LUMDO-461898 format. One record per atom (N, C-alpha, C): residue in one letter; atom name; x negated, y negated, z. Coordinates in Angstrom, 1 decimal. Layout:
<recs>
<rec rest="a" atom="CA" u="X" v="Y" w="Z"/>
...
</recs>
This chain:
<recs>
<rec rest="x" atom="N" u="0.3" v="15.3" w="-23.5"/>
<rec rest="x" atom="CA" u="0.0" v="14.1" w="-22.8"/>
<rec rest="x" atom="C" u="-0.6" v="13.1" w="-23.9"/>
<rec rest="x" atom="N" u="-0.2" v="11.8" w="-23.8"/>
<rec rest="x" atom="CA" u="-0.7" v="10.8" w="-24.7"/>
<rec rest="x" atom="C" u="-2.0" v="10.2" w="-24.3"/>
<rec rest="x" atom="N" u="-2.8" v="9.9" w="-25.3"/>
<rec rest="x" atom="CA" u="-4.1" v="9.2" w="-25.0"/>
<rec rest="x" atom="C" u="-3.9" v="7.7" w="-24.9"/>
<rec rest="x" atom="N" u="-4.9" v="7.0" w="-24.5"/>
<rec rest="x" atom="CA" u="-4.8" v="5.6" w="-24.2"/>
<rec rest="x" atom="C" u="-4.4" v="4.8" w="-25.5"/>
<rec rest="x" atom="N" u="-4.9" v="5.1" w="-26.6"/>
<rec rest="x" atom="CA" u="-4.5" v="4.4" w="-27.8"/>
<rec rest="x" atom="C" u="-3.0" v="4.5" w="-28.1"/>
<rec rest="x" atom="N" u="-2.4" v="5.7" w="-28.0"/>
<rec rest="x" atom="CA" u="-1.0" v="5.9" w="-28.1"/>
<rec rest="x" atom="C" u="-0.2" v="5.2" w="-27.1"/>
<rec rest="x" atom="N" u="-0.7" v="5.2" w="-25.9"/>
<rec rest="x" atom="CA" u="0.0" v="4.5" w="-24.8"/>
<rec rest="x" atom="C" u="0.1" v="3.0" w="-25.1"/>
<rec rest="x" atom="N" u="-1.0" v="2.4" w="-25.5"/>
<rec rest="x" atom="CA" u="-1.1" v="1.0" w="-25.8"/>
<rec rest="x" atom="C" u="-0.2" v="0.7" w="-27.0"/>
<rec rest="x" atom="N" u="-0.2" v="1.5" w="-28.0"/>
<rec rest="x" atom="CA" u="0.6" v="1.3" w="-29.2"/>
<rec rest="x" atom="C" u="2.1" v="1.3" w="-28.8"/>
<rec rest="x" atom="N" u="2.5" v="2.3" w="-27.9"/>
<rec rest="x" atom="CA" u="3.9" v="2.3" w="-27.5"/>
<rec rest="x" atom="C" u="4.3" v="1.1" w="-26.7"/>
<rec rest="x" atom="N" u="3.4" v="0.6" w="-25.8"/>
<rec rest="x" atom="CA" u="3.7" v="-0.6" w="-25.1"/>
<rec rest="x" atom="C" u="3.8" v="-1.8" w="-26.0"/>
<rec rest="x" atom="N" u="2.9" v="-1.9" w="-27.0"/>
<rec rest="x" atom="CA" u="3.0" v="-3.1" w="-27.9"/>
<rec rest="x" atom="C" u="4.3" v="-3.0" w="-28.7"/>
<rec rest="x" atom="N" u="4.7" v="-1.8" w="-29.1"/>
<rec rest="x" atom="CA" u="6.0" v="-1.6" w="-29.8"/>
<rec rest="x" atom="C" u="7.2" v="-2.1" w="-28.9"/>
<rec rest="x" atom="N" u="7.1" v="-1.7" w="-27.6"/>
<rec rest="x" atom="CA" u="8.2" v="-2.1" w="-26.7"/>
<rec rest="x" atom="C" u="8.3" v="-3.6" w="-26.6"/>
<rec rest="x" atom="N" u="7.1" v="-4.3" w="-26.6"/>
<rec rest="x" atom="CA" u="7.2" v="-5.8" w="-26.4"/>
<rec rest="x" atom="C" u="7.7" v="-6.5" w="-27.6"/>
<rec rest="x" atom="N" u="7.7" v="-5.8" w="-28.7"/>
<rec rest="x" atom="CA" u="8.3" v="-6.4" w="-30.0"/>
<rec rest="x" atom="C" u="9.8" v="-6.3" w="-30.1"/>
<rec rest="x" atom="N" u="10.4" v="-5.5" w="-29.2"/>
<rec rest="x" atom="CA" u="11.8" v="-5.3" w="-29.3"/>
<rec rest="x" atom="C" u="12.6" v="-6.5" w="-28.8"/>
<rec rest="x" atom="N" u="13.7" v="-6.8" w="-29.4"/>
<rec rest="x" atom="CA" u="14.6" v="-7.9" w="-29.0"/>
<rec rest="x" atom="C" u="15.1" v="-7.7" w="-27.5"/>
<rec rest="x" atom="N" u="15.4" v="-6.4" w="-27.2"/>
<rec rest="x" atom="CA" u="15.9" v="-6.1" w="-25.9"/>
<rec rest="x" atom="C" u="14.8" v="-6.5" w="-24.8"/>
<rec rest="x" atom="N" u="13.6" v="-6.2" w="-25.1"/>
<rec rest="x" atom="CA" u="12.5" v="-6.6" w="-24.2"/>
<rec rest="x" atom="C" u="12.4" v="-8.1" w="-24.0"/>
<rec rest="x" atom="N" u="12.5" v="-8.8" w="-25.1"/>
<rec rest="x" atom="CA" u="12.5" v="-10.3" w="-25.0"/>
<rec rest="x" atom="C" u="13.6" v="-10.8" w="-24.2"/>
<rec rest="x" atom="N" u="14.8" v="-10.2" w="-24.4"/>
<rec rest="x" atom="CA" u="16.0" v="-10.6" w="-23.7"/>
<rec rest="x" atom="C" u="15.8" v="-10.4" w="-22.2"/>
<rec rest="x" atom="N" u="15.3" v="-9.2" w="-21.8"/>
<rec rest="x" atom="CA" u="15.1" v="-8.8" w="-20.4"/>
<rec rest="x" atom="C" u="14.1" v="-9.8" w="-19.8"/>
<rec rest="x" atom="N" u="13.0" v="-10.1" w="-20.4"/>
<rec rest="x" atom="CA" u="12.0" v="-11.0" w="-19.8"/>
<rec rest="x" atom="C" u="12.6" v="-12.4" w="-19.6"/>
<rec rest="x" atom="N" u="13.4" v="-12.8" w="-20.6"/>
<rec rest="x" atom="CA" u="14.0" v="-14.2" w="-20.4"/>
<rec rest="x" atom="C" u="15.0" v="-14.2" w="-19.2"/>
<rec rest="x" atom="N" u="15.8" v="-13.1" w="-19.1"/>
<rec rest="x" atom="CA" u="16.7" v="-13.0" w="-18.0"/>
<rec rest="x" atom="C" u="16.0" v="-12.9" w="-16.7"/>
<rec rest="x" atom="N" u="14.9" v="-12.1" w="-16.6"/>
<rec rest="x" atom="CA" u="14.2" v="-12.0" w="-15.4"/>
<rec rest="x" atom="C" u="13.5" v="-13.3" w="-15.0"/>
<rec rest="x" atom="N" u="13.0" v="-14.0" w="-16.0"/>
<rec rest="x" atom="CA" u="12.4" v="-15.3" w="-15.7"/>
<rec rest="x" atom="C" u="13.4" v="-16.3" w="-15.2"/>
<rec rest="x" atom="N" u="14.6" v="-16.3" w="-15.7"/>
<rec rest="x" atom="CA" u="15.6" v="-17.2" w="-15.2"/>
<rec rest="x" atom="C" u="16.0" v="-16.8" w="-13.8"/>
<rec rest="x" atom="N" u="16.1" v="-15.5" w="-13.6"/>
<rec rest="x" atom="CA" u="16.5" v="-15.0" w="-12.3"/>
<rec rest="x" atom="C" u="15.4" v="-15.4" w="-11.2"/>
<rec rest="x" atom="N" u="14.2" v="-15.3" w="-11.6"/>
<rec rest="x" atom="CA" u="13.1" v="-15.6" w="-10.6"/>
<rec rest="x" atom="C" u="13.1" v="-17.1" w="-10.2"/>
<rec rest="x" atom="N" u="13.5" v="-18.0" w="-11.1"/>
<rec rest="x" atom="CA" u="13.6" v="-19.4" w="-10.7"/>
<rec rest="x" atom="C" u="14.7" v="-19.6" w="-9.8"/>
<rec rest="x" atom="N" u="15.7" v="-18.8" w="-9.8"/>
<rec rest="x" atom="CA" u="16.9" v="-18.9" w="-8.9"/>
<rec rest="x" atom="C" u="16.6" v="-18.4" w="-7.5"/>
<rec rest="x" atom="N" u="15.7" v="-17.5" w="-7.4"/>
<rec rest="x" atom="CA" u="15.5" v="-16.8" w="-6.0"/>
<rec rest="x" atom="C" u="14.1" v="-17.2" w="-5.4"/>
<rec rest="x" atom="N" u="13.4" v="-18.1" w="-6.0"/>
<rec rest="x" atom="CA" u="12.0" v="-18.4" w="-5.5"/>
<rec rest="x" atom="C" u="12.0" v="-19.5" w="-4.5"/>
<rec rest="x" atom="N" u="13.2" v="-20.0" w="-4.1"/>
<rec rest="x" atom="CA" u="13.3" v="-21.1" w="-3.1"/>
<rec rest="x" atom="C" u="13.3" v="-20.5" w="-1.7"/>
<rec rest="x" atom="N" u="12.4" v="-21.0" w="-0.9"/>
<rec rest="x" atom="CA" u="12.4" v="-20.5" w="0.5"/>
<rec rest="x" atom="C" u="13.5" v="-21.2" w="1.3"/>
<rec rest="x" atom="N" u="14.1" v="-22.2" w="0.8"/>
<rec rest="x" atom="CA" u="15.1" v="-22.9" w="1.5"/>
<rec rest="x" atom="C" u="16.4" v="-22.1" w="1.7"/>
<rec rest="x" atom="N" u="16.6" v="-21.1" w="0.9"/>
<rec rest="x" atom="CA" u="17.8" v="-20.3" w="1.0"/>
<rec rest="x" atom="C" u="17.6" v="-19.1" w="1.9"/>
<rec rest="x" atom="N" u="16.4" v="-18.9" w="2.4"/>
<rec rest="x" atom="CA" u="16.1" v="-17.7" w="3.2"/>
<rec rest="x" atom="C" u="16.5" v="-17.9" w="4.6"/>
<rec rest="x" atom="N" u="17.4" v="-17.0" w="5.1"/>
<rec rest="x" atom="CA" u="17.9" v="-17.2" w="6.5"/>
<rec rest="x" atom="C" u="17.1" v="-16.5" w="7.5"/>
<rec rest="x" atom="N" u="16.4" v="-15.3" w="7.2"/>
<rec rest="x" atom="CA" u="15.7" v="-14.6" w="8.2"/>
<rec rest="x" atom="C" u="14.6" v="-13.8" w="7.5"/>
<rec rest="x" atom="N" u="13.8" v="-13.1" w="8.4"/>
<rec rest="x" atom="CA" u="12.6" v="-12.4" w="7.9"/>
<rec rest="x" atom="C" u="13.0" v="-11.3" w="7.0"/>
<rec rest="x" atom="N" u="14.0" v="-10.6" w="7.3"/>
<rec rest="x" atom="CA" u="14.5" v="-9.5" w="6.4"/>
<rec rest="x" atom="C" u="14.7" v="-10.0" w="5.0"/>
<rec rest="x" atom="N" u="15.5" v="-11.1" w="4.9"/>
<rec rest="x" atom="CA" u="15.7" v="-11.7" w="3.6"/>
<rec rest="x" atom="C" u="14.5" v="-12.1" w="2.9"/>
<rec rest="x" atom="N" u="13.5" v="-12.6" w="3.6"/>
<rec rest="x" atom="CA" u="12.2" v="-13.1" w="3.1"/>
<rec rest="x" atom="C" u="11.5" v="-11.9" w="2.4"/>
<rec rest="x" atom="N" u="11.4" v="-10.8" w="3.1"/>
<rec rest="x" atom="CA" u="10.7" v="-9.6" w="2.5"/>
<rec rest="x" atom="C" u="11.5" v="-9.0" w="1.4"/>
<rec rest="x" atom="N" u="12.8" v="-9.1" w="1.4"/>
<rec rest="x" atom="CA" u="13.6" v="-8.6" w="0.3"/>
<rec rest="x" atom="C" u="13.4" v="-9.4" w="-0.9"/>
<rec rest="x" atom="N" u="13.4" v="-10.7" w="-0.8"/>
<rec rest="x" atom="CA" u="13.2" v="-11.6" w="-1.9"/>
<rec rest="x" atom="C" u="11.8" v="-11.5" w="-2.4"/>
<rec rest="x" atom="N" u="10.8" v="-11.4" w="-1.5"/>
<rec rest="x" atom="CA" u="9.4" v="-11.2" w="-1.9"/>
<rec rest="x" atom="C" u="9.3" v="-9.9" w="-2.8"/>
<rec rest="x" atom="N" u="9.9" v="-8.8" w="-2.4"/>
<rec rest="x" atom="CA" u="9.9" v="-7.6" w="-3.2"/>
<rec rest="x" atom="C" u="10.5" v="-7.8" w="-4.6"/>
<rec rest="x" atom="N" u="11.6" v="-8.5" w="-4.6"/>
<rec rest="x" atom="CA" u="12.3" v="-8.8" w="-5.9"/>
<rec rest="x" atom="C" u="11.3" v="-9.6" w="-6.8"/>
<rec rest="x" atom="N" u="10.7" v="-10.6" w="-6.3"/>
<rec rest="x" atom="CA" u="9.8" v="-11.5" w="-7.1"/>
<rec rest="x" atom="C" u="8.6" v="-10.7" w="-7.5"/>
<rec rest="x" atom="N" u="8.1" v="-9.8" w="-6.7"/>
<rec rest="x" atom="CA" u="7.0" v="-9.0" w="-7.0"/>
<rec rest="x" atom="C" u="7.3" v="-8.1" w="-8.3"/>
<rec rest="x" atom="N" u="8.4" v="-7.5" w="-8.3"/>
<rec rest="x" atom="CA" u="8.8" v="-6.6" w="-9.4"/>
<rec rest="x" atom="C" u="9.0" v="-7.4" w="-10.6"/>
<rec rest="x" atom="N" u="9.7" v="-8.6" w="-10.5"/>
<rec rest="x" atom="CA" u="10.0" v="-9.4" w="-11.6"/>
<rec rest="x" atom="C" u="8.7" v="-9.9" w="-12.2"/>
<rec rest="x" atom="N" u="7.7" v="-10.3" w="-11.4"/>
<rec rest="x" atom="CA" u="6.4" v="-10.8" w="-11.9"/>
<rec rest="x" atom="C" u="5.7" v="-9.7" w="-12.6"/>
<rec rest="x" atom="N" u="5.7" v="-8.5" w="-12.1"/>
<rec rest="x" atom="CA" u="5.1" v="-7.4" w="-12.7"/>
<rec rest="x" atom="C" u="5.6" v="-7.2" w="-14.1"/>
<rec rest="x" atom="N" u="6.9" v="-7.2" w="-14.3"/>
<rec rest="x" atom="CA" u="7.5" v="-7.0" w="-15.6"/>
<rec rest="x" atom="C" u="7.3" v="-8.2" w="-16.5"/>
<rec rest="x" atom="N" u="7.4" v="-9.4" w="-16.0"/>
<rec rest="x" atom="CA" u="7.2" v="-10.5" w="-16.9"/>
<rec rest="x" atom="C" u="5.7" v="-10.6" w="-17.4"/>
<rec rest="x" atom="N" u="4.8" v="-10.1" w="-16.6"/>
<rec rest="x" atom="CA" u="3.4" v="-10.2" w="-16.9"/>
<rec rest="x" atom="C" u="2.9" v="-8.9" w="-17.6"/>
<rec rest="x" atom="N" u="3.7" v="-7.9" w="-17.8"/>
<rec rest="x" atom="CA" u="3.3" v="-6.6" w="-18.3"/>
<rec rest="x" atom="C" u="2.7" v="-6.7" w="-19.7"/>
<rec rest="x" atom="N" u="3.2" v="-7.6" w="-20.5"/>
<rec rest="x" atom="CA" u="2.7" v="-7.7" w="-21.9"/>
<rec rest="x" atom="C" u="1.2" v="-8.2" w="-21.8"/>
<rec rest="x" atom="N" u="1.0" v="-9.2" w="-21.1"/>
<rec rest="x" atom="CA" u="-0.4" v="-9.8" w="-21.0"/>
<rec rest="x" atom="C" u="-1.3" v="-8.8" w="-20.3"/>
<rec rest="x" atom="N" u="-0.8" v="-8.1" w="-19.3"/>
<rec rest="x" atom="CA" u="-1.6" v="-7.1" w="-18.6"/>
<rec rest="x" atom="C" u="-2.0" v="-6.0" w="-19.5"/>
<rec rest="x" atom="N" u="-1.1" v="-5.5" w="-20.3"/>
<rec rest="x" atom="CA" u="-1.3" v="-4.5" w="-21.3"/>
<rec rest="x" atom="C" u="-2.4" v="-4.9" w="-22.3"/>
<rec rest="x" atom="N" u="-2.3" v="-6.1" w="-22.8"/>
<rec rest="x" atom="CA" u="-3.2" v="-6.6" w="-23.8"/>
<rec rest="x" atom="C" u="-4.6" v="-6.7" w="-23.2"/>
<rec rest="x" atom="N" u="-4.7" v="-7.1" w="-21.9"/>
<rec rest="x" atom="CA" u="-6.0" v="-7.2" w="-21.3"/>
<rec rest="x" atom="C" u="-6.6" v="-5.8" w="-21.0"/>
<rec rest="x" atom="N" u="-5.8" v="-4.9" w="-20.6"/>
<rec rest="x" atom="CA" u="-6.2" v="-3.5" w="-20.4"/>
<rec rest="x" atom="C" u="-6.7" v="-2.9" w="-21.8"/>
<rec rest="x" atom="N" u="-6.0" v="-3.2" w="-22.8"/>
<rec rest="x" atom="CA" u="-6.4" v="-2.7" w="-24.1"/>
<rec rest="x" atom="C" u="-7.8" v="-3.3" w="-24.5"/>
<rec rest="x" atom="N" u="-8.0" v="-4.5" w="-24.3"/>
<rec rest="x" atom="CA" u="-9.3" v="-5.2" w="-24.7"/>
<rec rest="x" atom="C" u="-10.4" v="-4.5" w="-23.8"/>
<rec rest="x" atom="N" u="-10.1" v="-4.3" w="-22.6"/>
<rec rest="x" atom="CA" u="-11.1" v="-3.7" w="-21.7"/>
<rec rest="x" atom="C" u="-11.4" v="-2.3" w="-22.1"/>
<rec rest="x" atom="N" u="-10.4" v="-1.6" w="-22.5"/>
<rec rest="x" atom="CA" u="-10.6" v="-0.2" w="-23.0"/>
<rec rest="x" atom="C" u="-11.4" v="-0.1" w="-24.3"/>
<rec rest="x" atom="N" u="-11.2" v="-1.1" w="-25.2"/>
<rec rest="x" atom="CA" u="-12.0" v="-1.1" w="-26.4"/>
<rec rest="x" atom="C" u="-13.4" v="-1.5" w="-26.2"/>
<rec rest="x" atom="N" u="-13.7" v="-2.4" w="-25.2"/>
<rec rest="x" atom="CA" u="-15.0" v="-2.9" w="-24.9"/>
<rec rest="x" atom="C" u="-15.8" v="-1.8" w="-24.2"/>
<rec rest="x" atom="N" u="-15.2" v="-0.9" w="-23.4"/>
<rec rest="x" atom="CA" u="-16.0" v="0.1" w="-22.7"/>
<rec rest="x" atom="C" u="-15.3" v="1.4" w="-22.8"/>
<rec rest="x" atom="N" u="-15.4" v="2.1" w="-24.0"/>
<rec rest="x" atom="CA" u="-14.8" v="3.4" w="-24.2"/>
<rec rest="x" atom="C" u="-15.4" v="4.4" w="-23.2"/>
<rec rest="x" atom="N" u="-14.5" v="5.4" w="-22.9"/>
<rec rest="x" atom="CA" u="-14.9" v="6.4" w="-21.9"/>
<rec rest="x" atom="C" u="-15.9" v="7.3" w="-22.6"/>
<rec rest="x" atom="N" u="-16.8" v="7.9" w="-21.8"/>
<rec rest="x" atom="CA" u="-17.8" v="8.8" w="-22.3"/>
<rec rest="x" atom="C" u="-17.3" v="10.2" w="-22.5"/>
</recs>
């Protein structure tokens, strides 16, 4: 099992890959196309699109979330 330091290093390495940057760009473009409520016909579609946007946002914000978690980990090391 990997420790926190290794986990964060692996994540940072992932974020530096061209494929990651391409994926984030594509997801960002996709989210702008599906975030309009005008195209939603019913409640089922609303919840489906909401789920899509939730996952996209999680991935798009993963780099920043990881960096914040890393900073918090460094500020308060476990006992």
